Z-matrix of the N, CA and C atoms (Angstrom, degrees):
N
C 1 1.461
C 2 1.528 1 109.40
N 3 1.318 2 114.65 1 125.49
C 4 1.456 3 119.57 2 179.97
C 5 1.526 4 110.08 3 -71.74
N 6 1.313 5 115.75 4 131.38
C 7 1.469 6 120.73 5 174.21
C 8 1.515 7 109.45 6 -132.25
N 9 1.312 8 115.60 7 135.30
C 10 1.452 9 123.21 8 176.21
C 11 1.522 10 107.25 9 -130.91
N 12 1.309 11 116.43 10 122.69
C 13 1.464 12 120.81 11 -176.52
C 14 1.523 13 109.18 12 -123.82
N 15 1.320 14 115.25 13 109.65
C 16 1.459 15 120.89 14 178.98
C 17 1.525 16 110.53 15 -86.59
N 18 1.320 17 115.17 16 151.62
C 19 1.466 18 121.34 17 175.14
C 20 1.527 19 108.94 18 -156.13
N 21 1.313 20 115.26 19 169.62
C 22 1.463 21 120.12 20 176.10
C 23 1.512 22 114.74 21 104.72
N 24 1.315 23 117.56 22 -8.82
C 25 1.448 24 119.40 23 178.46
C 26 1.523 25 111.34 24 -66.85
N 27 1.327 26 115.34 25 151.27
C 28 1.465 27 119.59 26 -177.08
C 29 1.520 28 108.43 27 -164.94
N 30 1.316 29 115.64 28 177.86
C 31 1.463 30 122.28 29 173.11
C 32 1.523 31 107.68 30 -100.67
N 33 1.327 32 115.99 31 126.25
C 34 1.460 33 120.51 32 -178.44
C 35 1.513 34 109.21 33 -137.24
N 36 1.314 35 114.76 34 162.11
C 37 1.460 36 119.28 35 175.13
C 38 1.525 37 110.04 36 -84.60
N 39 1.309 38 115.06 37 154.99
C 40 1.460 39 120.59 38 175.96
C 41 1.525 40 110.03 39 -53.58
N 42 1.319 41 115.16 40 137.77
C 43 1.452 42 120.73 41 -176.75
C 44 1.515 43 113.76 42 93.34
N 45 1.320 44 116.42 43 -11.47
C 46 1.446 45 121.14 44 -178.83
C 47 1.515 46 113.15 45 -80.29
N 48 1.323 47 114.80 46 -176.97
C 49 1.462 48 121.64 47 -176.93
C 50 1.523 49 110.86 48 -133.36
N 51 1.307 50 115.29 49 152.76
C 52 1.458 51 122.81 50 174.06
C 53 1.514 52 108.47 51 -146.20
N 54 1.332 53 115.32 52 156.59
C 55 1.453 54 120.46 53 170.93
C 56 1.523 55 108.36 54 -124.72
N 57 1.310 56 114.99 55 121.28
C 58 1.461 57 121.25 56 175.97
C 59 1.522 58 109.50 57 -94.60
N 60 1.321 59 114.94 58 148.53
C 61 1.458 60 121.67 59 176.73
C 62 1.517 61 109.61 60 -126.25
N 63 1.313 62 115.86 61 151.89
C 64 1.460 63 121.88 62 175.06
C 65 1.520 64 107.59 63 -138.16
N 66 1.319 65 115.64 64 108.33
C 67 1.460 66 120.85 65 178.88
C 68 1.525 67 109.08 66 -88.36
N 69 1.320 68 115.15 67 127.48
C 70 1.465 69 120.72 68 -174.62
C 71 1.519 70 111.14 69 -112.07
N 72 1.320 71 115.72 70 150.10
C 73 1.456 72 121.60 71 174.55
C 74 1.514 73 108.86 72 -157.99
N 75 1.330 74 115.26 73 163.21
C 76 1.462 75 119.89 74 175.20
C 77 1.517 76 115.01 75 88.91
N 78 1.319 77 116.79 76 3.61
C 79 1.463 78 120.65 77 175.84
C 80 1.525 79 107.27 78 -156.15
N 81 1.318 80 116.04 79 172.20
C 82 1.457 81 120.15 80 -177.66
C 83 1.523 82 109.04 81 -83.22
N 84 1.300 83 114.97 82 89.85
C 85 1.464 84 121.67 83 -174.78
C 86 1.521 85 111.15 84 -57.62
N 87 1.305 86 117.16 85 -41.18
C 88 1.471 87 120.78 86 -173.54
C 89 1.526 88 112.79 87 -69.00
N 90 1.332 89 117.19 88 -12.67
C 91 1.458 90 120.85 89 177.53
C 92 1.530 91 112.37 90 -99.21
N 93 1.298 92 116.53 91 -3.66
C 94 1.459 93 120.63 92 -167.06
C 95 1.520 94 113.84 93 -107.61
N 96 1.338 95 116.51 94 132.46
C 97 1.461 96 119.40 95 164.23
C 98 1.530 97 107.63 96 -63.81
N 99 1.316 98 115.82 97 152.24
C 100 1.463 99 120.14 98 -179.39
C 101 1.525 100 109.53 99 -136.80
N 102 1.319 101 114.62 100 157.02
C 103 1.464 102 119.67 101 -173.32
C 104 1.525 103 111.26 102 -141.75
N 105 1.326 104 115.21 103 151.55
C 106 1.464 105 122.48 104 168.06
C 107 1.531 106 108.04 105 -112.85
N 108 1.327 107 114.98 106 137.51
C 109 1.451 108 123.32 107 173.29
C 110 1.525 109 107.77 108 -126.72
N 111 1.309 110 115.85 109 167.22
C 112 1.465 111 119.82 110 173.12
C 113 1.521 112 109.86 111 -146.72
N 114 1.330 113 114.80 112 157.52
C 115 1.454 114 120.74 113 179.47
C 116 1.515 115 108.67 114 -141.49
N 117 1.314 116 115.35 115 112.62
C 118 1.453 117 120.66 116 175.04
C 119 1.511 118 110.70 117 -82.24
N 120 1.313 119 116.94 118 162.63
C 121 1.460 120 121.92 119 -178.85
C 122 1.530 121 109.78 120 -58.68
N 123 1.308 122 115.93 121 126.62
C 124 1.448 123 120.95 122 178.50
C 125 1.508 124 115.13 123 73.55
N 126 1.317 125 116.40 124 10.10
C 127 1.468 126 120.31 125 -178.52
C 128 1.518 127 110.49 126 -117.64
N 129 1.315 128 115.69 127 163.09
C 130 1.455 129 120.33 128 175.04
C 131 1.524 130 109.74 129 -78.00
N 132 1.310 131 114.42 130 153.65
C 133 1.460 132 118.96 131 175.92
C 134 1.523 133 108.79 132 -65.97
N 135 1.335 134 116.11 133 135.53
C 136 1.458 135 120.30 134 -178.70
C 137 1.515 136 110.90 135 -126.91
N 138 1.311 137 115.22 136 147.68
C 139 1.458 138 122.26 137 177.07
C 140 1.526 139 109.33 138 -72.66
N 141 1.318 140 116.25 139 137.82
C 142 1.455 141 121.85 140 -178.57
C 143 1.529 142 111.56 141 -110.99
N 144 1.332 143 115.89 142 -49.31
C 145 1.464 144 119.44 143 -175.65
C 146 1.519 145 109.83 144 -161.13
N 147 1.320 146 116.03 145 156.19
C 148 1.452 147 122.33 146 177.15
C 149 1.515 148 110.87 147 -139.99
N 150 1.312 149 115.18 148 154.38
C 151 1.460 150 120.83 149 -179.95
C 152 1.520 151 108.58 150 -142.40
N 153 1.325 152 116.33 151 141.75
C 154 1.459 153 117.85 152 -179.62
C 155 1.530 154 109.89 153 -81.80
N 156 1.320 155 116.19 154 -178.71
C 157 1.459 156 121.27 155 -168.78
C 158 1.516 157 114.50 156 -59.34
N 159 1.325 158 117.29 157 -33.68
C 160 1.479 159 119.06 158 -176.46
C 161 1.522 160 112.65 159 -110.27
N 162 1.315 161 116.91 160 7.11
C 163 1.462 162 119.89 161 178.17
C 164 1.505 163 114.67 162 82.20
N 165 1.316 164 117.13 163 4.10
C 166 1.453 165 120.10 164 -176.99
C 167 1.515 166 114.51 165 -78.04
N 168 1.310 167 116.66 166 -18.64
C 169 1.472 168 121.60 167 179.75
C 170 1.518 169 108.52 168 -127.85
N 171 1.312 170 116.12 169 126.64
C 172 1.467 171 121.49 170 179.03
C 173 1.520 172 108.18 171 -132.55
N 174 1.305 173 114.27 172 141.80
C 175 1.461 174 120.07 173 178.13
C 176 1.525 175 109.32 174 -133.08
N 177 1.338 176 115.04 175 148.53
C 178 1.466 177 120.21 176 -175.15
C 179 1.526 178 110.68 177 -135.25
N 180 1.308 179 114.58 178 148.79
C 181 1.458 180 119.66 179 170.20
C 182 1.523 181 109.02 180 -67.97
N 183 1.319 182 116.25 181 149.08
C 184 1.464 183 120.09 182 -179.33
C 185 1.525 184 112.11 183 -58.10
N 186 1.315 185 116.25 184 -33.43
C 187 1.468 186 120.56 185 -174.42
C 188 1.525 187 112.99 186 -66.91
N 189 1.313 188 118.09 187 -20.94
C 190 1.474 189 120.25 188 -177.25
C 191 1.529 190 112.11 189 -120.38
N 192 1.317 191 115.63 190 3.84
C 193 1.472 192 120.56 191 -178.43
C 194 1.526 193 110.21 192 -53.28
N 195 1.313 194 116.51 193 135.21
C 196 1.465 195 124.70 194 176.55
C 197 1.525 196 113.82 195 73.11
N 198 1.330 197 117.36 196 0.43
C 199 1.477 198 119.37 197 176.57
C 200 1.520 199 111.87 198 -113.97
N 201 1.323 200 117.26 199 -31.48
C 202 1.460 201 122.29 200 -177.78
C 203 1.529 202 109.33 201 -111.07
N 204 1.325 203 114.99 202 150.22
C 205 1.459 204 120.95 203 176.04
C 206 1.523 205 108.41 204 -131.71
N 207 1.314 206 116.22 205 126.36
C 208 1.459 207 121.19 206 175.07
C 209 1.520 208 107.79 207 -99.69
N 210 1.330 209 115.95 208 136.24
C 211 1.457 210 119.38 209 175.64
C 212 1.519 211 108.59 210 -154.17
N 213 1.309 212 115.43 211 172.64
C 214 1.459 213 119.41 212 -174.15
C 215 1.519 214 110.73 213 -145.94
N 216 1.314 215 114.67 214 157.12
C 217 1.460 216 122.51 215 173.43
C 218 1.522 217 105.79 216 -126.12
N 219 1.307 218 116.89 217 102.37
C 220 1.457 219 120.07 218 -176.08
C 221 1.527 220 112.10 219 -69.63
N 222 1.308 221 117.94 220 -27.95
C 223 1.467 222 119.79 221 176.76
C 224 1.527 223 110.67 222 -66.26
N 225 1.309 224 116.80 223 -36.50
C 226 1.467 225 121.63 224 179.84
C 227 1.523 226 111.93 225 -92.23
N 228 1.337 227 116.90 226 -3.54
C 229 1.477 228 122.03 227 -177.63
C 230 1.535 229 110.27 228 52.58
N 231 1.286 230 115.14 229 47.10
C 232 1.462 231 120.75 230 -176.34
C 233 1.522 232 111.00 231 -132.14
N 234 1.312 233 114.27 232 136.52
C 235 1.459 234 123.67 233 176.08
C 236 1.527 235 107.81 234 -105.05
N 237 1.318 236 116.42 235 144.45
C 238 1.458 237 120.95 236 -178.39
C 239 1.530 238 111.32 237 -128.10
N 240 1.305 239 114.81 238 156.42
C 241 1.455 240 120.93 239 170.04
C 242 1.525 241 107.08 240 -138.49
N 243 1.305 242 115.67 241 109.24
C 244 1.457 243 121.00 242 176.24
C 245 1.522 244 107.57 243 -89.61
N 246 1.320 245 115.69 244 125.43
C 247 1.462 246 121.20 245 -174.85
C 248 1.523 247 108.94 246 -119.65
N 249 1.297 248 116.33 247 121.68
C 250 1.456 249 122.47 248 -178.82
C 251 1.525 250 110.41 249 -121.05
N 252 1.330 251 115.00 250 160.28
C 253 1.464 252 120.62 251 178.98
C 254 1.536 253 110.82 252 47.69
N 255 1.308 254 115.17 253 52.19
C 256 1.461 255 120.03 254 -175.82
C 257 1.525 256 111.15 255 -64.15
N 258 1.320 257 114.42 256 143.32
C 259 1.455 258 122.45 257 -179.30
C 260 1.521 259 109.77 258 -116.67
N 261 1.329 260 115.44 259 161.45
C 262 1.468 261 119.41 260 179.88
C 263 1.529 262 110.82 261 -54.74
N 264 1.321 263 116.30 262 -38.28
C 265 1.461 264 120.18 263 -176.52
C 266 1.528 265 113.45 264 -73.19
N 267 1.313 266 117.63 265 -4.13
C 268 1.464 267 120.40 266 174.49
C 269 1.522 268 111.66 267 -83.24
N 270 1.319 269 117.39 268 -6.03
C 271 1.457 270 121.03 269 177.86
C 272 1.523 271 109.77 270 -60.77
N 273 1.322 272 116.17 271 123.05
C 274 1.466 273 121.16 272 -176.24
C 275 1.522 274 109.23 273 -178.17
N 276 1.317 275 114.43 274 169.88
C 277 1.461 276 120.43 275 165.77
C 278 1.528 277 106.10 276 -90.06
N 279 1.323 278 115.74 277 129.76
C 280 1.457 279 121.48 278 -178.17
C 281 1.530 280 109.68 279 -105.04
N 282 1.323 281 114.75 280 132.48
C 283 1.458 282 122.27 281 -176.86
C 284 1.527 283 109.76 282 -122.67
N 285 1.318 284 115.99 283 143.40
C 286 1.456 285 118.14 284 167.20
C 287 1.527 286 107.67 285 -99.66
N 288 1.317 287 114.60 286 154.19
C 289 1.452 288 120.23 287 -175.90
C 290 1.510 289 109.94 288 -139.78
N 291 1.323 290 114.94 289 138.27
C 292 1.455 291 122.11 290 176.30
C 293 1.517 292 108.42 291 -123.22
N 294 1.335 293 117.66 292 143.75
C 295 1.462 294 119.81 293 178.97
C 296 1.525 295 113.52 294 -69.38
N 297 1.318 296 117.96 295 -13.67
C 298 1.462 297 121.91 296 -177.21
C 299 1.522 298 111.25 297 -54.66
N 300 1.341 299 115.25 298 145.53
C 301 1.462 300 120.82 299 178.00
C 302 1.520 301 112.61 300 57.77
N 303 1.315 302 116.22 301 34.88
C 304 1.456 303 119.34 302 178.16
C 305 1.512 304 114.42 303 77.72
N 306 1.313 305 116.83 304 7.98
C 307 1.463 306 120.62 305 179.93
C 308 1.508 307 110.50 306 115.29
N 309 1.311 308 116.75 307 107.13
C 310 1.466 309 121.70 308 -176.62
C 311 1.519 310 109.71 309 -118.90
N 312 1.318 311 115.20 310 147.10
C 313 1.452 312 122.05 311 -175.89
C 314 1.518 313 110.92 312 -127.67
N 315 1.312 314 115.38 313 149.69
C 316 1.442 315 120.02 314 170.28
C 317 1.520 316 110.01 315 -85.29
N 318 1.338 317 115.64 316 -174.85
C 319 1.464 318 120.08 317 -177.89
C 320 1.521 319 112.37 318 -85.34
N 321 1.326 320 115.85 319 -13.56
C 322 1.452 321 120.80 320 178.30
C 323 1.511 322 113.42 321 92.81
N 324 1.334 323 115.18 322 158.71
C 325 1.460 324 121.84 323 176.10
C 326 1.526 325 107.96 324 -137.54
N 327 1.317 326 116.09 325 133.88
C 328 1.462 327 121.61 326 -173.09
C 329 1.518 328 111.71 327 -82.80
N 330 1.318 329 115.27 328 129.39
C 331 1.461 330 122.21 329 171.73
C 332 1.523 331 107.78 330 -117.09
N 333 1.316 332 115.97 331 124.28
C 334 1.458 333 121.16 332 179.57
C 335 1.526 334 108.75 333 -123.60
N 336 1.322 335 116.20 334 122.44
C 337 1.454 336 121.90 335 -179.46
C 338 1.524 337 108.32 336 -111.99
N 339 1.315 338 116.38 337 125.85
C 340 1.461 339 121.23 338 -178.34
C 341 1.520 340 110.47 339 -120.68
N 342 1.322 341 114.81 340 160.08
C 343 1.470 342 119.77 341 -178.81
C 344 1.506 343 111.36 342 -87.58
């Protein structure tokens, strides 16, 4: 059974930083591309960043380019999202996603950015 457990969300002031984690189990994490998405209140879920199986290829949404870094530790089966220079518009629930089982999602972790 695929499980994805996000953590690290918090309330921070604009300009601050956070690191999100996503612990994975139930599938071969080291073979899997992984993704971060987010969903703000009243908005559709949007793709934030993706990383290939070994971390050699990373892609980012334009809105977070140069502020967020996606990376992974295959030994720990954990995906990360380092978020810097946070903006009010980054406020959202952040989800990690794995293609396993046709697309699996975690429960999300709340990030709230205030002025």
